[in-house]
C-alpha positions as CSV (number, residue, x, y, z in Angstrom):
1,X,-18.2,-16.6,-10.0
2,X,-14.9,-17.7,-8.6
3,X,-14.4,-21.1,-7.0
4,X,-12.3,-21.0,-3.8
5,X,-9.5,-22.7,-5.6
6,X,-9.4,-19.7,-8.0
7,X,-8.6,-17.2,-5.2
8,X,-4.9,-16.9,-6.0
9,X,-2.7,-14.0,-4.7
10,X,-3.9,-10.6,-6.0
11,X,-7.4,-11.9,-6.9
12,X,-10.2,-9.5,-5.8
13,X,-13.6,-11.0,-4.7
14,X,-16.7,-10.2,-2.7
15,X,-17.2,-11.8,0.7
16,X,-19.6,-10.6,3.4
17,X,-20.7,-7.7,1.1
18,X,-17.2,-6.2,1.0
19,X,-14.4,-6.3,-1.5
20,X,-11.3,-8.4,-0.6
21,X,-7.9,-9.0,-2.1
22,X,-6.0,-12.3,-1.6
23,X,-2.6,-11.7,0.0
24,X,-1.7,-15.4,0.8
25,X,-2.9,-18.7,-0.7
26,X,-2.4,-22.3,0.4
27,X,-4.3,-25.4,-0.8
28,X,-4.4,-28.9,0.9
29,X,-5.8,-31.8,-1.1
30,X,-7.9,-34.1,1.0
31,X,-8.2,-37.0,-1.5
32,X,-11.7,-37.7,-2.6
33,X,-13.2,-35.3,-0.1
34,X,-11.9,-32.4,-2.1
35,X,-9.5,-29.6,-1.1
36,X,-9.2,-27.1,1.8
37,X,-8.1,-23.6,0.8
38,X,-6.5,-21.3,3.3
39,X,-6.2,-17.7,2.4
40,X,-5.3,-14.4,3.9
41,X,-7.3,-11.6,2.5
42,X,-7.2,-7.8,3.0
43,X,-10.5,-5.9,3.2
44,X,-10.2,-3.1,0.6
45,X,-12.5,-0.8,2.5
46,X,-11.0,-1.1,6.0
47,X,-7.5,-2.5,5.4
48,X,-8.0,-5.4,7.8
49,X,-6.2,-8.6,7.1
50,X,-8.1,-11.8,7.9
51,X,-7.4,-15.5,7.5
52,X,-10.1,-17.7,6.1
53,X,-10.6,-21.4,5.3
54,X,-12.8,-22.6,2.5
55,X,-13.9,-25.8,0.8
56,X,-13.1,-26.1,-2.9
57,X,-16.8,-26.0,-3.5
58,X,-17.3,-22.5,-2.1
59,X,-18.0,-19.7,-4.7
60,X,-17.5,-16.0,-4.6
61,X,-18.5,-13.2,-7.0
62,X,-15.6,-11.1,-8.5
63,X,-15.2,-7.6,-7.1
64,X,-15.8,-4.7,-9.4
65,X,-12.5,-3.0,-8.8
66,X,-11.0,-0.6,-11.3
67,X,-7.8,1.4,-11.1
68,X,-7.5,4.9,-12.5
69,X,-4.6,7.4,-12.5
70,X,-5.0,10.5,-10.4
71,X,-2.8,13.4,-9.4
72,X,-2.4,14.0,-5.6
73,X,-3.3,17.7,-5.0
74,X,-3.2,18.4,-1.2
75,X,-4.6,17.5,2.2
76,X,-6.3,19.4,5.0
77,X,-5.1,17.1,7.7
78,X,-8.2,14.8,7.6
79,X,-9.0,14.5,3.9
80,X,-6.7,13.9,0.9
81,X,-7.7,15.4,-2.4
82,X,-6.9,13.8,-5.8
83,X,-7.8,14.8,-9.4
84,X,-8.6,12.3,-12.2
85,X,-6.2,12.8,-15.1
86,X,-8.8,12.2,-17.8
87,X,-12.0,13.9,-16.4
88,X,-10.4,16.5,-14.1
89,X,-12.9,15.5,-11.5
90,X,-11.7,15.9,-7.9
91,X,-12.2,13.2,-5.2
92,X,-11.3,13.0,-1.6
93,X,-10.3,10.1,0.6
94,X,-10.1,10.1,4.4
95,X,-6.6,9.7,5.9
96,X,-7.7,6.3,7.4
97,X,-8.4,5.0,3.8
98,X,-4.8,5.6,2.8
99,X,-3.3,3.0,5.3
100,X,0.0,4.9,5.6
101,X,0.3,5.9,2.0
102,X,0.1,9.5,3.0
103,X,3.7,9.3,4.3
104,X,4.9,9.0,0.6
105,X,2.6,11.5,-1.1
106,X,3.9,14.8,-2.4
107,X,2.0,17.5,-4.3
108,X,1.2,16.5,-7.9
109,X,2.4,12.9,-7.5
110,X,0.8,10.5,-9.9
111,X,-1.0,7.7,-8.0
112,X,-3.4,4.9,-8.9
113,X,-6.6,4.9,-7.0
114,X,-8.7,1.8,-6.7
115,X,-12.4,2.3,-7.2
116,X,-15.2,0.1,-6.0
117,X,-18.6,0.6,-7.7
118,X,-17.2,4.0,-9.0
119,X,-16.1,5.3,-5.6
120,X,-12.4,5.6,-4.7
121,X,-11.5,3.4,-1.8
122,X,-7.7,3.4,-1.5
123,X,-4.3,4.2,-3.1
124,X,-1.9,1.9,-4.9
125,X,1.7,3.1,-4.5
126,X,4.7,2.3,-6.6
127,X,7.1,0.0,-4.8
128,X,9.6,2.9,-4.4
129,X,9.4,6.6,-4.2
130,X,12.0,9.5,-4.0
131,X,11.9,11.8,-1.0
132,X,14.3,14.5,0.2
133,X,15.9,14.6,3.6
134,X,14.9,17.7,5.6
135,X,16.6,16.9,8.9
136,X,19.3,14.4,10.1
137,X,22.1,14.7,12.6
138,X,25.7,14.6,11.2
139,X,27.3,11.2,10.9
140,X,30.5,11.0,13.0
141,X,33.4,9.0,11.7
142,X,33.7,5.8,13.7
143,X,30.1,6.1,15.0
144,X,29.1,2.5,14.4
145,X,27.7,1.6,17.8
146,X,24.2,1.9,16.4
147,X,25.0,-0.3,13.4
148,X,26.0,2.7,11.2
149,X,22.5,4.1,11.0
150,X,20.9,7.4,12.1
151,X,17.4,8.8,11.9
152,X,16.4,11.1,9.1
153,X,13.2,13.1,8.7
154,X,11.9,13.3,5.1
155,X,9.8,16.0,3.3
156,X,6.6,14.1,4.2
157,X,7.5,13.8,7.9
158,X,8.4,10.2,7.6
159,X,11.3,9.3,9.9
160,X,13.5,6.4,8.8
161,X,16.9,4.9,9.6
162,X,19.6,5.8,7.0
163,X,23.4,5.2,6.6
164,X,25.7,7.7,8.3
165,X,26.8,9.3,5.0
166,X,23.3,10.7,4.3
167,X,23.0,14.5,4.6
168,X,20.3,17.1,4.6
169,X,18.9,17.8,1.1
170,X,19.9,14.3,-0.2
171,X,17.2,12.7,-2.3
172,X,16.6,9.1,-1.2
173,X,14.8,6.1,-2.8
174,X,12.5,4.6,-0.2
175,X,10.7,1.3,-0.3
176,X,7.0,2.1,0.2
177,X,6.1,-1.4,1.4
178,X,8.6,-1.6,4.2
179,X,9.4,2.1,4.8
180,X,13.1,1.5,4.5
181,X,16.0,3.3,2.8
182,X,17.0,1.7,-0.5
183,X,19.6,4.1,-1.9
184,X,20.4,7.7,-2.9
185,X,18.6,9.0,-6.0
């Protein structure tokens, strides 16, 4: 069992019969009355972020979360299909369970799936990925009224703002957390 003071960032625990991951942690010591712990936690099943306040005497069971490597195979618009690299078992996740990760998935990408009680629940992405530009208008010399940026559509249909020098077929490194351009690959 975890005490509330053990719920540091990244810790996974069970609350209200669902697995949560701590995304923010703050502790305020109240002298001899103990501590108040304020956290923000993400529900690993629904993706909802919630703030919670606990006493340092509150206890929580650890969540049985494992991470396994899978290959992304394909999607049919609603379901996304993955194959376990060690057992070759195929699993599917609903698009809602990906929380936007589908914008970075390409066929045969290696991904880490989190599993709760043996069932896949969501995808862990690397901090960056490489995608190719499929469509972008040409950058005009001196066109800096928009801050030197233009829209670009990538192979996964993600549209981001890129510098004016980026052309069609360029491979770009994209930050998967912020959906922003990092550099050319």
